[in-house]
C-alpha positions as CSV (number, residue, x, y, z in Angstrom):
1,M,126.2,245.4,89.4
2,A,125.6,242.1,87.2
3,V,126.2,243.2,83.2
4,P,125.1,240.6,80.0
5,K,128.1,239.4,77.8
6,R,125.9,239.8,74.6
7,R,122.8,241.7,73.7
8,V,120.1,238.6,73.3
9,S,118.6,238.6,70.1
10,K,114.8,239.9,69.4
11,A,114.1,235.8,68.2
12,R,115.6,234.8,71.6
13,R,113.5,237.5,73.7
14,D,110.1,236.5,72.3
15,K,110.4,233.1,72.8
16,R,111.0,233.5,76.3
17,R,108.4,235.8,76.9
18,S,105.9,234.0,74.7
19,S,104.3,230.8,77.4
20,V,103.7,234.1,80.0
21,W,100.6,235.2,77.9
22,K,98.7,231.9,76.9
23,L,95.3,231.2,78.6
24,A,95.2,228.4,79.8
25,V,91.3,226.5,78.5
26,P,88.7,225.6,80.9
27,N,88.6,221.7,81.1
28,F,84.9,221.0,81.0
29,S,83.3,217.3,82.1
30,R,79.6,215.6,82.2
31,C,76.7,216.2,84.7
32,S,75.7,213.2,86.3
33,Q,72.4,214.7,86.3
34,C,71.3,215.7,82.9
35,G,74.7,214.8,81.4
36,Q,75.0,218.7,80.1
37,L,78.8,220.0,79.9
38,M,80.1,221.9,83.5
39,V,83.2,223.4,84.7
40,P,84.8,220.6,87.2
41,H,83.4,221.8,91.1
42,R,80.9,223.8,90.5
43,V,76.4,223.2,90.5
44,C,75.1,223.0,87.3
45,K,73.5,225.5,86.1
46,N,71.0,223.5,83.8
47,C,69.2,221.1,86.4
48,G,70.8,222.8,90.1
49,F,72.6,219.4,90.6
50,Y,76.4,219.2,92.7
51,K,77.9,216.1,93.3
52,S,74.5,214.1,93.0
53,R,72.2,216.1,95.2
54,E,70.1,219.6,94.0
55,V,71.5,222.8,95.3
56,I,69.8,224.9,93.6
57,S,66.0,223.9,93.3
58,K,65.5,225.2,89.2
59,E,61.0,225.1,88.0
60,A,60.6,223.0,85.5
């Protein structure tokens, strides 16, 4: 079985592990109808439109 030749320092080990736990920030786009910020490829929570079509009817 393979055994490491030298011990890996804490700094080197932690640098390797650091990028695994970072969370990605969600991207936002503007709604084509109302201009509200929204997550892409989702129905707009403000007006209920998706791809210039009304999916959810919102009462005014």
